[in-house]
N, C-alpha and C positions, 0 to 999 in steps of 0.2 A: 706626107701624102696621106690623105684620108681615103678609106675605101668603105663603101656600103654595098648593099645588095644591088642597088640600081646604078651607081656610078662611082667613078674614081676621080678625085680632084687633087691636082698639084697646086699647093698653096705656098706663097712666100710673102712674108710681112716685114716691113721696115718701120721702126719707130726711132725717134730721136728727140732729145729735149730742145734742140735748136732748129730742126728742119721739119717740113711737112712729112707726115707718115704716108706710106703707100702700101698697097697689097696687090698681089697678083694671084688670081684664081683661074686655073685652066681645068675645065672638066674634060676628062677623057671619055670617049664613047664606052658605054657599059658593055657593048658587044665585044670589045677588045680585051676585057679582063679575063684571062684564062682561069679556069677552075683547076684546083690542084690534081684532081684525079682523072679528069677526062680530056685535058687539053693536049693537043699535039705540039710537036716542035714548031710547026708552021704557025700555029695560033700564038704560041709564046713569043716567037720571033716577031710576029706582027705587032703584038702588044708592046714589046720592048722598043720596037721602031717608033711607035706612036709616042711612047713615054719619052724616048730620047729627043724627038722633035719638040715635044712640049717643054722639056728642060732647056733645050737650046734657045727656044723662043723666050722663055722666062729669063734666062741669063742675059739675053740681049736687052730685054726691057729693064732688068735690074741695072745693068751697066749704064744705060741711058739715064735712068732716074738718078743714080748715084753721081754721075757726071754733073747733072744739073745742081745737085746739092753741094758738090765740091765747088762749083762756080759761085754758088750763093755764099758758102763759107769764106771763100777767097775774097769776094767783094765786101762782105761784112767785116772781115778781119784786116783788110788793107788799111794802112794808116792814111788818113786824109793828107793830101798834099805830098804824096810819095813822089820821089824824083822820077822823071820820065825815063831816065837811063837805067833804072833798076830792072835787071832781067831776072825772070823766074824760070828755073828749069822745070818745065811742065812734066816731063817724064819722071823726074825725081819726086815732084810733088804728088803725082798720082800713085807712084809706087809706095810712098810712105804715108798716104792719106789715112788719117785716123790713128796713127801710131806716134808715140813720142820718139823723136829722132835725136840721138846724142850727137852733138857737134864734134867733128873730128879735130883732134889737137895736132897742130903741125909744127 
């Protein structure tokens, strides 16, 4: 998060060698940024509420964008002519996305 005398901006950036990059910039109203010496508890609480809402919205957007990229990766990596009966555990795929998963020995 960057803060200047006039505004505060919540920023998130995503880059990848295989997917399209994206960035999220949310400017918080400058009036909500409390000063260290003169702000009241009410002002601080209001600012934190605004910040929390911005983070929640950013998280929702990030999740949506990453889901699109997961689908792109899955489509790109799928073998051509894969059998129709092959099932993919979507929850497991999402949980382990971007990580190397060791196969369990049985």
